[in-house]
C-alpha positions as CSV (number, residue, x, y, z in Angstrom):
1,M,0.0,0.0,0.1
2,N,1.4,3.3,-1.1
3,T,0.3,6.2,0.9
4,R,1.9,9.4,0.0
5,R,1.1,12.6,1.9
6,F,1.1,15.7,-0.1
7,P,1.5,19.1,1.7
8,Q,-1.9,20.7,2.0
9,R,-2.2,24.1,0.4
10,K,-4.8,26.4,1.8
11,I,-6.6,27.8,-1.2
12,L,-9.2,30.4,-0.7
13,P,-12.3,30.1,-2.8
14,A,-12.6,32.6,-5.6
15,S,-15.7,34.0,-4.2
16,A,-14.1,34.9,-0.8
17,V,-11.2,36.7,-2.7
18,A,-13.7,38.6,-4.8
19,M,-15.6,39.8,-1.7
20,V,-12.4,40.9,0.0
21,V,-11.3,42.8,-3.1
22,A,-14.7,44.4,-3.4
23,A,-14.8,45.3,0.2
24,I,-11.5,47.1,-0.1
25,A,-12.6,48.9,-3.4
26,L,-15.8,50.1,-2.0
27,Q,-14.4,51.9,1.0
28,G,-14.8,55.3,-0.6
29,C,-18.2,54.5,-2.2
30,Y,-21.1,56.7,-1.3
31,Q,-24.6,55.7,-2.0
32,P,-28.1,56.5,-0.6
33,G,-28.8,54.0,2.2
34,G,-25.1,53.3,2.7
35,G,-24.8,51.0,-0.3
36,W,-23.3,47.5,-0.1
37,L,-21.7,46.7,3.3
38,S,-23.1,49.9,4.8
39,T,-22.1,51.2,8.1
40,T,-22.7,54.5,9.8
41,D,-19.0,55.5,9.4
42,R,-19.2,55.3,5.6
43,G,-21.3,58.5,5.2
44,F,-24.7,59.8,4.3
45,V,-25.9,60.6,0.8
46,Y,-29.1,62.7,0.0
47,I,-30.1,63.2,-3.6
48,S,-32.4,66.0,-4.6
49,T,-34.6,65.6,-7.7
50,P,-37.0,68.1,-9.4
51,T,-39.9,66.0,-8.1
52,R,-38.4,65.5,-4.7
53,P,-36.2,68.5,-3.7
54,V,-34.5,67.8,-0.4
55,S,-33.4,70.1,2.6
56,I,-31.1,68.7,5.2
57,T,-30.6,70.3,8.6
58,L,-28.1,69.0,11.3
59,I,-29.2,69.8,14.7
60,D,-27.1,70.0,17.9
61,T,-29.5,68.3,20.4
62,R,-27.8,69.9,23.5
63,N,-29.4,73.3,22.6
64,N,-31.7,72.3,19.7
65,E,-29.7,74.8,17.4
66,P,-28.9,73.9,13.8
67,F,-25.3,73.8,12.9
68,F,-25.6,72.9,9.3
69,H,-28.4,73.6,6.7
70,M,-28.6,73.1,3.0
71,D,-31.3,73.3,0.4
72,I,-29.9,70.8,-2.0
73,P,-30.5,71.9,-5.6
74,P,-32.3,69.4,-7.8
75,G,-29.9,67.2,-9.7
76,K,-27.3,67.5,-7.0
77,Q,-26.5,65.3,-4.0
78,L,-25.2,66.3,-0.6
79,T,-22.7,63.7,0.8
80,F,-21.2,63.9,4.2
81,K,-19.6,61.8,6.9
82,F,-18.6,62.3,10.5
83,I,-15.1,61.7,12.0
84,D,-15.5,61.1,15.7
85,V,-12.5,61.1,17.8
86,E,-12.2,59.2,21.1
87,E,-12.4,61.6,24.0
88,S,-9.7,59.9,26.0
89,G,-6.0,60.7,26.4
90,E,-4.3,64.0,26.7
91,R,-5.7,65.6,23.5
92,N,-9.5,65.9,23.4
93,E,-10.1,66.6,19.7
94,P,-13.5,67.7,18.5
95,S,-15.6,65.7,16.0
96,K,-15.5,66.9,12.2
97,M,-17.9,66.7,9.5
98,L,-16.5,66.3,5.9
99,W,-19.0,67.2,3.2
100,E,-19.3,67.9,-0.5
101,V,-22.1,68.6,-3.0
102,W,-21.8,66.7,-6.3
103,D,-23.8,66.0,-9.4
104,A,-26.2,63.1,-8.7
105,P,-25.3,60.2,-8.7
106,T,-21.7,60.4,-7.7
107,E,-20.3,57.4,-5.8
108,F,-16.7,58.2,-5.5
109,G,-14.8,61.2,-4.6
110,S,-13.0,63.1,-1.8
111,M,-14.9,65.6,0.4
112,N,-13.0,68.8,0.6
113,N,-15.2,70.9,3.0
114,Q,-15.1,70.2,6.7
115,M,-16.5,71.7,9.9
116,I,-16.3,71.2,13.6
117,C,-19.5,69.5,14.8
118,P,-21.1,68.1,18.0
119,P,-20.1,64.6,19.1
120,R,-22.0,61.6,17.9
121,S,-24.4,61.5,20.9
122,C,-25.5,65.2,20.4
123,R,-26.5,65.5,16.7
124,R,-29.6,64.8,14.7
125,I,-30.3,64.7,11.0
126,D,-33.6,66.3,9.9
127,V,-34.7,65.7,6.4
128,N,-37.4,67.9,4.8
129,Y,-38.9,67.8,1.3
130,R,-39.6,71.2,-0.3
131,P,-42.7,71.6,-2.6
132,A,-42.3,70.0,-6.0
133,P,-41.7,70.4,-8.8
134,E,-38.5,72.5,-8.7
135,D,-36.5,73.2,-11.8
136,P,-32.8,72.2,-11.6
137,L,-30.2,75.0,-11.8
138,P,-29.3,76.0,-15.3
139,N,-26.0,74.6,-16.6
140,P,-23.9,77.7,-17.5
141,S,-22.0,75.6,-20.1
142,L,-25.2,75.0,-21.9
143,I,-26.4,78.6,-22.2
144,V,-25.7,80.1,-25.6
145,P,-24.9,83.8,-25.4
146,P,-26.9,86.0,-27.6
147,A,-25.2,87.3,-30.8
148,V,-23.4,90.5,-30.1
149,Q,-25.4,93.1,-32.0
150,P,-25.7,96.8,-31.3
151,P,-29.3,97.8,-30.0
152,S,-31.5,99.0,-32.8
153,P,-32.5,102.6,-32.4
154,G,-36.3,103.3,-31.6
155,P,-38.5,105.2,-33.9
156,N,-38.4,108.3,-31.8
157,S,-34.7,108.6,-31.6
158,P,-32.8,110.8,-34.2
159,E,-31.2,107.6,-35.6
160,G,-34.6,106.0,-35.9
161,G,-35.5,107.4,-39.2
162,T,-38.8,108.9,-40.3
163,R,-42.2,107.9,-38.7
164,A,-44.5,105.6,-40.6
165,S,-47.2,107.8,-42.3
166,D,-50.0,105.4,-41.8
167,R,-49.8,105.6,-38.1
168,P,-52.3,107.8,-36.3
169,Q,-51.0,110.7,-34.5
170,D,-51.1,111.0,-30.7
């Protein structure tokens, strides 16, 4: 009886490898409802449309004062996330909110705006819907400027020429 032992190799199934790669790739992915593998640390996305324009207000629950408000224009999305710092140690750093307004739908990008905000236990997100329909903002790149023409002189100006004879006099 010939029994040979081969060294066992640990091979990960292809589906496990694909899930790990997707989880790493989706770390910067922003979708309404959190998207795939959503957590509260991934961010919040609110998309405003002409038929459902959205306003977002962030409230400091310690004094019921708003610390952030935005009427999101139709066709845009507000994306924000909070960075909460542990309140232990020598340095007691405040919480930050990173935010950006993008064309909807945008799933990837870096948020360049930031502000100090209340800690996690002291903030509330209020979502309100404005009356619809609401037209999206005009795209300045699509506006065609009028042809440059000098204004035509009126009939009562010296350059306007003679009055029409068939017109009744005032």
